[in-house]
KEBA-125801 format. One record per residue: residue number from 1; x, y, z of N, C-alpha, C in turn; residue in three letters. Coordinates in steps of 0.2 Angstrom, whole numbers. Each point is the difference from the previous one (the first is absolute). Example, Ala and Ser with C-alpha at 12.3 -4.5 7.8 and 13.67 -1.06 7.14 Angstrom:
! KEBA-125801
ATOM pos  n_px  n_py  n_pz ca_px ca_py ca_pz  c_px  c_py  c_pz code
ATOM   1    66   -28    39    -4     6     0     4     6     0  ALA
ATOM   2    -2     5    -4     4     6     1    -4     5     3  SER
***
This chain:
! KEBA-125801
ATOM pos  n_px  n_py  n_pz ca_px ca_py ca_pz  c_px  c_py  c_pz code
ATOM   1  -761  -319   717     2    -4     6     4    -6    -3  UNK
ATOM   2     6    -2     3     4    -5    -3    -3    -7     2  UNK
ATOM   3     0    -4    -5    -3    -7     0     6    -5     2  UNK
ATOM   4    -1    -3     6     5    -4     3    -1    -7    -1  UNK
ATOM   5    -6    -2    -3    -1    -7    -1     5    -4    -4  UNK
ATOM   6     3     3    -4     5    -3    -5     6    -2     4  UNK
ATOM   7     1     3     6     6    -2     4    -1    -7     4  UNK
ATOM   8    -6    -2     0    -2    -6     3     4    -6    -2  UNK
ATOM   9     2     0    -6     4    -6    -3     7     0     4  UNK
ATOM  10     2     5     3     7     0     3    -1    -2     8  UNK
ATOM  11    -6    -1     2    -1    -2     7    -1    -7     0  UNK
ATOM  12     4    -4     4     0    -7     0    -6    -2     4  UNK
ATOM  13    -3    -6    -2    -5    -3     4     2    -3     7  UNK
ATOM  14    -4     1     5     2    -2     6     3    -7     1  UNK
ATOM  15    -2    -5    -4     3    -7     0     7     1    -2  UNK
ATOM  16     2     4    -5     7     1    -2     4     3     5  UNK
ATOM  17    -2     2     5     4     3     5     2    -4     6  UNK
ATOM  18    -3    -6     0     1    -5     6     7    -2     0  UNK
ATOM  19     3    -3    -6     6    -3     0     6     5     1  UNK
ATOM  20    -1     6    -4     6     5     1     0     2     7  UNK
ATOM  21    -5     1     4     0     2     7     3    -5     4  UNK
ATOM  22    -2    -7    -1     3    -5     4     8     0    -1  UNK
ATOM  23     2     0    -6     7     0    -2     4     6     4  UNK
ATOM  24    -3     6    -1     3     5     4     0     0     7  UNK
ATOM  25    -5    -3     3     0    -1     7     5    -5     3  UNK
ATOM  26     0    -6    -4     4    -5     2     8     2    -1  UNK
ATOM  27     1     3    -6     7     2    -1     2     5     5  UNK
ATOM  28    -4     5     1     2     5     5     1    -3     7  UNK
ATOM  29    -4    -4     2     1    -4     7     6    -4     0  UNK
ATOM  30     2    -3    -5     6    -4    -1     6     5     1  UNK
ATOM  31     0     5    -3     5     5     1     1     3     7  UNK
ATOM  32    -6     2     2     0     3     7     2    -5     5  UNK
ATOM  33    -1    -6    -1     2    -5     5     6    -4    -2  UNK
ATOM  34     4     3    -4     6    -4    -2     5    -1     6  UNK
ATOM  35     4    -6    -1     5    -1     6     4     6     1  UNK
ATOM  36     2     1     6     4     6     2     7    -1    -3  UNK
ATOM  37     2    -6    -1     7    -1    -3     1     2    -7  UNK
ATOM  38    -6     1    -3     0     1    -8    -1     8    -1  UNK
ATOM  39     4     2    -5    -1     7    -2    -7     1    -3  UNK
ATOM  40    -3     5     1    -7     1    -3     0     0    -7  UNK
ATOM  41     4     3    -3     1     1    -8     1    -7    -3  UNK
ATOM  42     5    -3     3     2    -7    -3    -5    -5     1  UNK
ATOM  43    -3     0     6    -6    -4     1    -6     1    -5  UNK
ATOM  44    -1     6    -1    -6     2    -5     2    -2    -7  UNK
ATOM  45     6     1    -2     2    -2    -7     0    -8     0  UNK
ATOM  46     2    -3     5     0    -8    -1    -7    -2     0  UNK
ATOM  47    -4     3     4    -7    -2     0    -3     1    -7  UNK
ATOM  48     1     6    -2    -3     2    -7     3    -5    -5  UNK
ATOM  49     6    -2     0     3    -4    -5    -3    -7     0  UNK
ATOM  50    -1    -3     7    -3    -6     1    -7     0    -2  UNK
ATOM  51    -4     5     1    -7     1    -2    -1    -1    -8  UNK
ATOM  52     5     4    -3    -1     0    -8     2    -7    -2  UNK
ATOM  53     5    -3     3     3    -6    -2    -5    -6     0  UNK
ATOM  54    -3     0     6    -5    -6     1    -7     2    -2  UNK
ATOM  55    -2     6    -1    -6     1    -2    -2     1    -8  UNK
ATOM  56     6     0    -4    -1     1    -7    -4    -6    -3  UNK
ATOM  57     2    -6     1    -4    -5    -3    -7    -1     2  UNK
ATOM  58    -2     1     6    -7     0     2    -3     6    -2  UNK
ATOM  59     3     6    -1    -3     6    -3    -2    -2    -7  UNK
ATOM  60     4    -3    -4    -2    -2    -7    -5    -5     0  UNK
ATOM  61     0    -5     4    -5    -5     0    -7     3     2  UNK
ATOM  62     0     4     5    -6     3     3    -3     5    -5  UNK
ATOM  63     4     4    -4    -2     5    -5    -4    -4    -6  UNK
ATOM  64     3    -6    -2    -3    -4    -5    -7    -3     3  UNK
ATOM  65     0    -2     6    -6    -3     3    -5     5     1  UNK
ATOM  66     2     6     2    -5     5     1    -3     2    -7  UNK
ATOM  67     4     0    -5    -3     2    -7    -5    -5    -2  UNK
ATOM  68     1    -6     1    -5    -5    -2    -6     0     5  UNK
ATOM  69     1     1     6    -5     1     5    -5     6    -2  UNK
ATOM  70     3     5    -3    -4     6    -2    -4    -2    -6  UNK
ATOM  71     2    -5    -4    -5    -2    -5    -5    -5     2  UNK
ATOM  72     0    -1     6    -5    -5     3     3    -7    -1  UNK
ATOM  73     6    -1    -1     3    -7    -1     5    -2     5  UNK
ATOM  74     3    -5    -1     6    -2     5     5    -4    -4  UNK
ATOM  75     6     1     2     6    -4    -4     4    -4     5  UNK
ATOM  76    -1    -6     0     4    -5     5     6    -3    -4  UNK
ATOM  77     1     2    -6     6    -3    -4     7     4     2  UNK
ATOM  78    -1     5     4     6     5     0     6    -4     3  UNK
ATOM  79    -1    -5     5     6    -3     3     3    -5    -5  UNK
ATOM  80    -4    -3    -4     3    -4    -6     4     4    -4  UNK
ATOM  81    -3     6    -2     3     4    -5     7     3     3  UNK
ATOM  82     0     2     6     6     2     4     5    -5     0  UNK
ATOM  83    -2    -6     2     5    -6     0     3    -1    -7  UNK
ATOM  84    -4     0    -5     2    -2    -7     5     6    -2  UNK
ATOM  85    -2     6     2     5     6    -2     6    -1     3  UNK
ATOM  86     0    -1     7     7    -1     3     4    -5    -2  UNK
ATOM  87    -3    -6    -2     4    -6    -3     3     2    -7  UNK
ATOM  88    -4     3    -4     2     2    -7     6     5     1  UNK
ATOM  89    -1     5     5     5     5     1     7    -3     2  UNK
ATOM  90    -1    -5     5     6    -3     3     4    -4    -5  UNK
ATOM  91    -5    -4    -4     3    -4    -6     4     4    -5  UNK
ATOM  92    -3     6    -2     3     5    -4     7     2     2  UNK
ATOM  93     0     2     7     6     3     3     5    -5     0  UNK
ATOM  94    -1    -7     1     5    -5     1     2    -2    -7  UNK
ATOM  95    -5     0    -5     2    -2    -7     5     5    -3  UNK
ATOM  96    -2     6     1     4     5    -4     6     3     5  UNK
ATOM  97     0    -2     6     5     2     5     0     8     1  UNK
ATOM  98    -6     2     1    -1     7     0     3     3     7  UNK
ATOM  99     2     6     0     3     4     6    -4     7     0  UNK
ATOM 100     1     3     6    -4     7     0     2     5    -5  UNK
ATOM 101     6    -1    -3     3     4    -5    -4    -1    -7  UNK
ATOM 102    -3    -6    -1    -4    -1    -6    -7     3     0  UNK
ATOM 103     0     6     0    -7     3     2    -5    -1    -6  UNK
ATOM 104     3     1    -6    -5    -1    -6    -2    -7     0  UNK
ATOM 105     4    -5     1    -2    -7     0    -5    -2     5  UNK
ATOM 106     2     3     6    -5    -1     6    -7     3    -1  UNK
ATOM 107     0     6    -3    -6     3    -2    -4    -4    -5  UNK
ATOM 108     3    -3    -5    -3    -4    -5    -3    -6     3  UNK
ATOM 109     4    -3     5    -3    -6     3    -6     1     5  UNK
ATOM 110     1     6     3    -6     2     5    -6     1    -4  UNK
ATOM 111     1     4    -6    -6     2    -4    -3    -7    -3  UNK
ATOM 112     4    -5    -2    -2    -6    -3    -5    -3     6  UNK
ATOM 113     3    -1     6    -4    -3     5    -7     4     1  UNK
ATOM 114     1     7     0    -7     4     1    -4    -2    -5  UNK
ATOM 115     2     0    -7    -4    -1    -5    -4    -7     0  UNK
ATOM 116     4    -5     3    -3    -7     0    -5     0     6  UNK
ATOM 117     1     4     5    -5     0     6    -6     4    -3  UNK
ATOM 118     1     5    -4    -6     4    -3    -4    -5    -4  UNK
ATOM 119     4    -4    -4    -4    -5    -4    -4    -5     3  UNK
ATOM 120     3    -2     6    -5    -5     4    -6     4     3  UNK
ATOM 121     2     6     2    -6     4     2    -5     2    -5  UNK
ATOM 122     2     1    -6    -4     2    -6    -4    -6    -1  UNK
ATOM 123     3    -6     0    -4    -7    -1    -6     0     6  UNK
ATOM 124     2     1     6    -5     0     5    -6     5    -2  UNK
ATOM 125     2     6    -2    -5     5    -1    -4    -2    -6  UNK
ATOM 126     3    -3    -5    -4    -2    -6    -5    -5     2  UNK
ATOM 127     2    -5     4    -4    -6     2    -6     3     4  UNK
ATOM 128     1     4     4    -5     3     5    -5     4    -5  UNK
ATOM 129     3     4    -4    -5     5    -4    -3    -4    -6  UNK
ATOM 130     3    -4    -3    -3    -4    -6    -5    -5     2  UNK
ATOM 131     2    -4     5    -5    -6     2    -3     2     6  UNK
ATOM 132     1     6     3    -4     1     7     2    -5     5  UNK
ATOM 133     6    -3     0     2    -5     4     1     3     7  UNK
ATOM 134    -1    -4     6     1     3     6     7     2     1  UNK
ATOM 135     2     6     2     7     2     0     4    -4     5  UNK
ATOM 136    -3    -1     6     3    -3     6     3    -7    -3  UNK
ATOM 137    -5    -4    -3     2    -7    -2     5     0    -6  UNK
ATOM 138    -1     5    -5     5     0    -5     7     2     2  UNK
ATOM 139     0     6     3     7     2     2     3    -4     5  UNK
ATOM 140    -3    -4     5     3    -4     4     3    -6    -4  UNK
ATOM 141    -4    -3    -5     2    -6    -4     6     2    -4  UNK
ATOM 142     0     6    -3     5     2    -5     7     1     5  UNK
ATOM 143    -1     3     6     5     1     4     3    -6     2  UNK
ATOM 144    -4    -5     2     3    -7     2     4    -3    -6  UNK
ATOM 145    -3     1    -6     4    -3    -6     7     3    -1  UNK
ATOM 146     0     7     0     6     4    -1     5    -2     6  UNK
ATOM 147    -3    -1     6     5    -1     6     3    -7    -1  UNK
ATOM 148    -4    -5    -3     3    -7    -1     5     0    -5  UNK
ATOM 149    -1     4    -6     5     1    -5     6     3     3  UNK
ATOM 150     0     5     4     6     3     3     4    -4     4  UNK
ATOM 151    -4    -4     4     4    -5     4     3    -6    -4  UNK
ATOM 152    -3    -2    -5     3    -4    -5     6     2    -3  UNK
ATOM 153     0     7    -2     6     3    -3     6     0     5  UNK
ATOM 154    -2     2     6     5     0     5     3    -7     2  UNK
ATOM 155    -4    -5    -1     3    -7     1     3    -3    -6  UNK
ATOM 156    -3     1    -6     3    -4    -5     6     4    -4  UNK
ATOM 157     0     6     0     6     4    -3     7    -2     2  UNK
ATOM 158     1    -1     7     7    -2     2     2    -7    -3  UNK
ATOM 159    -5    -4    -2     2    -7    -2     2     0    -7  UNK
ATOM 160     0     5    -4     3     1    -6     7     1     0  UNK
ATOM 161     4    -4    -2     7     0     1     3     6    -3  UNK
ATOM 162    -2     3    -5     3     6    -3    -1     6     4  UNK
ATOM 163    -5     0     5    -1     6     4     4    -2     7  UNK
ATOM 164     6    -1     0     4    -2     6    -1     6     5  UNK
ATOM 165     0     6    -2    -1     5     5    -6     0     4  UNK
ATOM 166    -5    -4    -2    -6     0     4     0    -7     4  UNK
ATOM 167     5    -3     1     0    -7     4    -2     1     7  UNK
ATOM 168     1     6     3    -2     1     7    -7     2     1  UNK
ATOM 169    -4     1    -5    -7     2     0    -4    -7     2  UNK
ATOM 170    -6     1     3    -4    -5     1    -7     2     1  UNK
ATOM 171    -5    -4     2    -7     2     0    -1     6     5  UNK
ATOM 172     4     1     5    -1     5     4     2     7    -2  UNK
ATOM 173     4     0    -5     2     7    -3     6    -1    -4  UNK
ATOM 174     1     6    -4     6     0    -4     4     6     2  UNK
ATOM 175     6    -1     3     4     6     3     3     5    -6  UNK
ATOM 176     0     6     2     3     5    -5     7     3     4  UNK
ATOM 177     3     4    -4     7     2     3    -2     5     5  UNK
ATOM 178     5     0     5    -1     4     6     0     8    -2  UNK
ATOM 179     4     1    -5     1     7    -2    -7     3    -3  UNK
ATOM 180    -4    -4    -3    -7     2    -2    -4     0     6  UNK
ATOM 181     0    -4     5    -4     0     6     1     6     4  UNK
ATOM 182     7     2     0     1     6     4    -3     7    -3  UNK
ATOM 183    -3    -1    -6    -3     6    -3    -6     2     4  UNK
ATOM 184    -3    -4     4    -6     1     4     2     5     5  UNK
ATOM 185     6     1     2     2     5     5     2     6    -2  UNK
ATOM 186     0     1    -7     3     6    -3    -5     6     1  UNK
ATOM 187     2     5     3    -5     5     2    -3     4    -6  UNK
ATOM 188     4     1    -5    -2     3    -6    -5    -4    -4  UNK
ATOM 189     1    -7     0    -5    -4    -3    -7     0     4  UNK
ATOM 190     1     0     7    -6     0     4    -4     6    -1  UNK
ATOM 191     3     6    -1    -3     6    -1    -3     0    -7  UNK
ATOM 192     3    -3    -5    -3     0    -6    -6    -4     0  UNK
ATOM 193     0    -6     3    -6    -4     1    -6     3     3  UNK
ATOM 194     2     3     6    -5     4     3    -3     5    -4  UNK
ATOM 195     4     4    -4    -3     5    -5    -5    -3    -5  UNK
ATOM 196     2    -6    -2    -4    -4    -5    -6    -2     3  UNK
ATOM 197     0    -2     6    -7    -2     3    -4     6     2  UNK
ATOM 198     3     5     2    -5     6     2    -1     4    -5  UNK
ATOM 199     4     1    -6    -1     4    -5    -1    -3    -7  UNK
ATOM 200     5    -5    -1    -1    -3    -7    -6    -4    -1  UNK
ATOM 201    -2    -5     4    -5    -4    -1    -7     4     0  UNK
ATOM 202    -1     5     4    -6     4     0    -1     3    -7  UNK
ATOM 203     6     3    -2     0     4    -7    -1    -5    -5  UNK
ATOM 204     3    -6     0    -2    -5    -5    -7    -2    -1  UNK
ATOM 205    -3    -2     6    -7    -2     0    -4     5    -2  UNK
ATOM 206     1     7     2    -4     5    -2     1     2    -8  UNK
ATOM 207     6    -1    -2     1     2    -7    -4    -5    -5  UNK
ATOM 208     0    -6     2    -4    -5    -4    -7    -1     2  UNK
ATOM 209    -2     4     5    -7    -1     3    -2    -7     3  UNK
ATOM 210     5    -3     2    -1    -7     2    -3     0     7  UNK
ATOM 211     2     4     5    -3     1     6    -7     3     0  UNK
ATOM 212    -1     5    -4    -7     3    -1    -5    -5    -3  UNK
ATOM 213     2    -4    -5    -4    -4    -3    -2    -6     4  UNK
ATOM 214     5    -3     4    -1    -5     5    -5     2     5  UNK
ATOM 215     1     6     3    -5     2     5    -7     1    -3  UNK
ATOM 216    -1     2    -6    -6     1    -3    -3    -7    -1  UNK
ATOM 217     3    -5    -3    -2    -7    -1    -2    -3     7  UNK
ATOM 218     4     1     5    -2    -3     6    -6     3     3  UNK
ATOM 219    -1     7    -1    -5     3     3    -7    -3    -3  UNK
ATOM 220     0     0    -6    -6    -3    -4     2    -1    -7  UNK
ATOM 221     0    -6    -2     2    -2    -6    -4     3    -6  UNK
ATOM 222    -7    -1     1    -4     3    -5     0     7    -1  UNK
ATOM 223     1     4     6     1     7    -1     6     2    -3  UNK
ATOM 224     5    -4     1     7     2    -3    -1    -2    -8  UNK
ATOM 225    -3    -5    -2    -1    -1    -7    -4     6    -3  UNK
ATOM 226    -5     2     3    -4     6    -3     4     6     0  UNK
ATOM 227     5     0     4     4     6     1     6     0    -6  UNK
ATOM 228     0    -5    -4     5    -1    -5     6    -4     2  UNK
ATOM 229     0    -3     6     6    -4     2    -1    -7    -3  UNK
ATOM 230     6    -2    -3     0    -7    -3     2    -5     6  UNK
ATOM 231    -5    -3     2     1    -4     6     5    -6    -1  UNK
ATOM 232    -1    -3    -5     5    -6    -1     7     3    -1  UNK
ATOM 233     1     5    -3     7     3    -1     2     2     7  UNK
ATOM 234    -4     3     4     2     2     7     2    -5     4  UNK
ATOM 235    -4    -6     0     2    -6     4     7    -3    -2  UNK
ATOM 236     1     0    -7     6    -2    -3     6     4     3  UNK
ATOM 237    -1     6     0     6     5     2     1     0     7  UNK
ATOM 238    -6    -1     4     1     0     7     4    -7     3  UNK
ATOM 239    -2    -5    -3     3    -7     2     7     0    -3  UNK
ATOM 240     1     3    -6     7     0    -2     5     5     4  UNK
ATOM 241    -3     5     2     4     5     5     1    -4     6  UNK
ATOM 242    -4    -4     3     1    -4     6     5    -5    -1  UNK
ATOM 243     0    -3    -6     5    -5    -1     7     3    -1  UNK
ATOM 244     0     6    -3     7     4     0     3     2     6  UNK
ATOM 245    -5     2     5     2     2     6     3    -6     4  UNK
ATOM 246    -4    -6     0     2    -6     3     7    -2    -3  UNK
ATOM 247     1     1    -6     7    -2    -3     5     4     3  UNK
ATOM 248    -1     7     0     5     4     3     2    -2     7  UNK
ATOM 249    -6    -2     4     1    -2     7     4    -6     0  UNK
ATOM 250    -1    -5    -4     4    -6     0     8     2    -1  UNK
ATOM 251     1     4    -5     7     2    -1     3     3     6  UNK
ATOM 252    -3     5     3     2     3     6     1    -5     6  UNK
ATOM 253    -4    -5     1     0    -5     5     6    -4    -1  UNK
ATOM 254     2    -2    -7     6    -4    -1     6     4     2  UNK
ATOM 255     0     6    -1     6     4     2     0     1     7  UNK
ATOM 256    -5     0     3    -1     1     8     3    -6     3  UNK
ATOM 257    -3    -6    -2     2    -6     3     7    -3    -2  UNK
ATOM 258     3     3    -6     6    -3    -2    -1    -6    -4  UNK
ATOM 259    -6    -2    -2    -2    -5    -4    -7     0    -1  UNK
ATOM 260    -2    -3    -6    -7    -1    -2    -3    -6     4  UNK
ATOM 261    -4     2     5    -4    -5     4    -6    -3    -3  UNK
ATOM 262    -1    -6     1    -6    -3    -3    -5    -3     5  UNK
ATOM 263     1     1     6    -4    -4     5    -1     4     7  UNK
ATOM 264     1     7    -1    -1     4     6    -5     6     0  UNK
ATOM 265    -4     0    -5    -4     6    -1    -8    -2     1  UNK
ATOM 266    -1    -6     2    -7    -2     1    -4     5     4  UNK
ATOM 267    -6     2    -2    -4     5     4     2     7    -1  UNK
ATOM 268     5     2    -5     2     6    -1    -5     4    -4  UNK
ATOM 269    -4    -3    -4    -6     3    -4    -5     2     5  UNK
ATOM 270    -1    -3     5    -6     2     5     3     6     4  UNK
ATOM 271     6     0     2     2     6     4     1     6    -5  UNK
ATOM 272     1    -1    -6     0     6    -5    -7     3    -1  UNK
ATOM 273    -5    -5     0    -7     3     0    -2     4     7  UNK
ATOM 274     3    -3     5    -2     3     7     4     7     0  UNK
ATOM 275     6     1    -3     3     6     0    -4     5    -5  UNK
ATOM 276    -2    -3    -5    -4     5    -5    -6     2     3  UNK
ATOM 277    -4    -4     4    -6     2     4     2     6     5  UNK
ATOM 278     5    -1     4     3     5     5     1     6    -4  UNK
ATOM 279     3     0    -6     1     5    -4    -6     4    -3  UNK
ATOM 280    -6    -2     1    -6     3    -2    -4    -3    -5  UNK
ATOM 281     3    -6    -3    -4    -3    -5    -6    -4     3  UNK
ATOM 282    -6     1    -4    -6    -4     3     0    -7    -3  UNK
ATOM 283    -2    -5     4    -1    -6    -3    -6    -1    -5  UNK
ATOM 284    -4     5     0    -6     0    -4     2     3    -7  UNK
ATOM 285     6     3     0     2     3    -7    -2     8     0  UNK
ATOM 286     3     3    -4    -2     7    -1     5     5     3  UNK
ATOM 287     4    -2     5     5     5     3     7    -3    -1  UNK
ATOM 288     5     4    -1     7    -2    -1     4     7     0  UNK
ATOM 289     5     0     3     5     5     0     7    -3     2  UNK
ATOM 290     5     0    -4     6    -4     1     5     3     5  UNK
ATOM 291     0     7     1     4     2     6    -2    -2     7  UNK
ATOM 292    -6     0     2    -2    -3     6     2    -7     1  UNK
ATOM 293     0    -4    -6     1    -7     1     8    -1     1  UNK
ATOM 294     4     4    -3     7     0     1     2     2     7  UNK
ATOM 295    -4     5     3     1     1     7    -2    -5     5  UNK
ATOM 296    -5    -4    -2    -2    -6     4     5    -5     0  UNK
ATOM 297     3    -1    -6     6    -5    -1     6     2     4  UNK
ATOM 298     1     6     0     6     3     4    -2    -1     8  UNK
ATOM 299    -6     1     1    -2     0     7     2    -8     3  UNK
ATOM 300    -2    -5    -4     2    -6     2     7    -1     0  UNK
ATOM 301     4     3    -5     7    -1     0     3     3     6  UNK
ATOM 302    -2     6     3     2     3     6     0    -4     6  UNK
ATOM 303    -6    -4     1    -1    -4     5     5    -6     0  UNK
ATOM 304     1    -3    -6     5    -5    -1     7     2     1  UNK
ATOM 305     2     6    -2     6     3     2     1     1     7  UNK
ATOM 306    -5     2     4     1     1     7     1    -7     4  UNK
ATOM 307    -3    -5    -3     1    -7     3     6    -3    -2  UNK
ATOM 308     2     1    -6     6    -3    -2     7     4     0  UNK
ATOM 309    -1     6     3     6     4     0     5    -2     4  UNK
ATOM 310     6     3     0     6    -2     4    -1     2     7  UNK
ATOM 311    -5     4     2    -1     2     7    -4    -5     3  UNK
ATOM 312    -3    -5    -3    -4    -5     3     4    -5     4  UNK
ATOM 313    -1    -1     6     5    -5     4     1    -6    -4  UNK
ATOM 314     6    -2     0     2    -7    -4    -3    -6     4  UNK
ATOM 315    -4    -4    -4    -2    -6     3    -8     1     2  UNK
ATOM 316    -2     6     0    -7     1     2    -5    -3    -5  UNK
ATOM 317     1     1    -6    -4    -3    -5     5    -2    -6  UNK
ATOM 318    -2    -6    -3     4    -2    -6    -3     4    -6  UNK
ATOM 319     4    -1    -6    -3     4    -5    -7    -1    -3  UNK
ATOM 320    -1    -7     0    -7    -2    -2    -5     3     5  UNK
ATOM 321     1     0     7    -5     2     4    -1     8     0  UNK
ATOM 322     6     3    -1     0     7    -1    -5     2    -6  UNK
ATOM 323     1    -3    -6    -4     1    -5    -7    -1     1  UNK
ATOM 324    -2    -6     4    -7    -1     2    -3     5     5  UNK
ATOM 325     5     2     4    -2     5     5    -2     7    -4  UNK
ATOM 326     4     1    -5    -2     6    -4    -7    -1    -3  UNK
ATOM 327    -1    -5    -3    -6    -2    -3    -6     0     5  UNK
ATOM 328     1    -2     6    -5     0     5    -2     7     2  UNK
ATOM 329     5     4     1    -1     7     1    -4     4    -5  UNK
ATOM 330     2    -1    -6    -3     3    -6    -7    -3     0  UNK
ATOM 331    -2    -6     1    -6    -3     0    -4     3     6  UNK
ATOM 332     3     1     6    -4     3     5    -2     8    -1  UNK
ATOM 333     5     3    -3    -1     7    -2    -6     0    -6  UNK
ATOM 334     0    -4    -4    -5     0    -5    -7    -2     3  UNK
ATOM 335     0    -5     5    -6    -1     3    -3     6     4  UNK
ATOM 336     4     3     4    -2     6     3    -2     6    -4  UNK
ATOM 337     3     1    -6    -2     5    -4    -6    -2    -4  UNK
ATOM 338    -1    -6    -1    -6    -3    -3    -6     1     4  UNK
ATOM 339     1    -1     7    -6     1     5    -1     7     1  UNK
ATOM 340     5     5     0    -1     7     1    -3     3    -6  UNK
ATOM 341     3    -2    -6    -2     4    -6    -2    -5    -5  UNK
ATOM 342    -4    -4     2    -3    -6    -5    -4     3    -5  UNK
ATOM 343    -4     5     1    -4     3    -5     4     3    -6  UNK
ATOM 344     5     4     2     5     3    -4     4    -4    -4  UNK
ATOM 345     2    -6     2     4    -5    -3    -4    -4    -5  UNK
ATOM 346    -7    -1     1    -4    -5    -4    -6     3    -2  UNK
ATOM 347     0     7    -1    -6     3    -2    -2    -1    -7  UNK
ATOM 348    -6    -1    -2    -3    -1    -6     1     6    -5  UNK
ATOM 349     1    -1    -6     1     6    -5    -7     2    -2  UNK
ATOM 350    -1     6    -1    -6     3    -2     0     0    -8  UNK
ATOM 351    -5    -3    -3     0    -1    -7    -7     1    -3  UNK
ATOM 352    -1     0    -6    -6     1    -3    -2    -7    -2  UNK
ATOM 353    -6    -3     2    -2    -7    -1    -4     1    -6  UNK
ATOM 354     1    -5    -5    -4     0    -6    -3    -6     0  UNK
ATOM 355    -7     0    -1    -4    -6     0    -3     0    -7  UNK
ATOM 356     0    -6    -3    -3    -1    -7    -5    -6     1  UNK
ATOM 357    -5     2    -3    -6    -5     0    -2    -1    -7  UNK
ATOM 358    -1    -6    -2    -3    -2    -7    -7     2     0  UNK
ATOM 359    -1     5    -5    -7     2    -1    -2     5     6  UNK
ATOM 360     4     3     4    -1     4     5     3     7     0  UNK
ATOM 361    -1     4     5     4     6     0     6     0     4  UNK
ATOM 362     5     4    -2     7     0     4    -1     3     6  UNK
***
């Protein structure tokens, strides 16, 4: 008789199906109810491009947030890291006068930003693992410091006379060339980013066992240690990966906005955590899967696209209210899903509890 138990690893957990189903339903309804004046194929492609364009940064942030949550931690430094990465990217672009044709230089600059973000994340992980410091306090404090440094760079750099090209930068942001900002609408680049989110990141996390080890540590740290997993090394890698994802999000946001913003991302770390939870990550740790998290981020992006699209009546809502309305709809969806499927979103992990007593039996 054929043993089919091994195929269980290919069957997703019910919590991992929530976000993909929501995304498919909302996307399908949007296409079915598209304006009669628009061609169905053109409308679908525009909505898809808008979804990928607006959802990439939040998908990266939420993936990092979910990875840390899986280890039973939390990372509130991601906004500071994202802002710092965006500022460094904008400064590098302006200093070296980079253009879309300078692919190698742009790749080096982005890699540098990601490495710096990963370094900040690694410091978070080292502090939490080495000193058993509260992750919430440590990451929030480090994020605040990094954010202040980024704002200071954006404000002080233009005052240096030798950097005349940066004179139009201020504390609100550092503009970059329009040619680079236009890259966010390139269909090939969007397809490449989507492939990286759905395929590349899961392969990377699996190749280095980061996701598996983070889930084991979050499920039960002592059990993970007895299973041969190095807890400190796992936490270091987990927070470092979160910092790297946040840095990548900061670069994309700078391209998306046309400048590195320094004062517009407050609360983004909390929405990233909410997206991760909707993507099946348990707040108690032990559960994590990157693909559903990306689907949850794109679900938020689809709602934003529907409210900010060209088919929305002009003057009905300004840009700020449209973004807030999308956040409100996402929050409402998360509340409804939490009420209906609360057990599946916040279920405890099943682990072996190890009790040690001095002079007693285990």
